[in-house]
N, C-alpha and C positions, 0 to 999 in steps of 0.2 A: 621708441619715439610715438607719439600719439599724432591726429590732427586732428582740429575742429573745424569742422566747415557748420557756417552761416548761413541759410538760406534767407535775405534779407526783404525778398519780394514777399514772404507767406508771415514775417515778424507784424506783431497785430500791435506789439510797444508795451505789452503788460509790465515789464519789468522783472519778472520771476525771475530770469539768469541774470539780471543786476542786483537781486538782492540777495540770492544764492551764491552767486562768483562774481565778485566784482575784481576777484585775480585777471580774468578775463574779458568781461563785458561791462559796456557802459551806455546809458542811452544817448543817441547822437540827438541831434540840432532839430532833426526829422520827428522826434517821438518815437523812433522804434532804435531798439537796442543794436550796438556797433559791437565787434570785435575787435579789442584793442592791437594795434599792430598789426594786423590782416592783412593778407595779400586778398586783391578779387581777382577770380576764377575768369580769365577772360571768354570764355564759351562758356558758363555757368551762370556767370555774372554773382557767385556765391563769394563770402567772405570766405578767407580760408586761414588757418592759422599752428603751423608747426610747433608743439609744445612738447618738453619733458617726458613729463605725468597728467594725465588728464585730471588728477584732480577734483577739485566742485565742478568740473566740466559736463561730467557724465551724470553727475545731479541737477545739470541747470539743463541739459537733453531730456531728462526722465518727465521734467516740472513742467519744461514747457506747453503752455496748451494748443500753440499752433504747430508744436512738432517740425522746428523748423531748425533744428539745432543736431548735430549727429556729430558723436566723436568716434574716428575709427582708429582702429591701434595698428 
């Protein structure tokens, strides 16, 4: 199991994560990326999603210019 953590407050809405990993990311109405099916961590306000395999999420984390995506294994 792995977990994707997306810090929406740092997201600049460039869309690179959506282009690289549409399995987990989409653009929201507010113009920033959104982690599909994620829950909001009440302490950090980050989006979090438990996943089986990191797949493209690791690539999205590496390419993100705002460095607002973390994949924990």
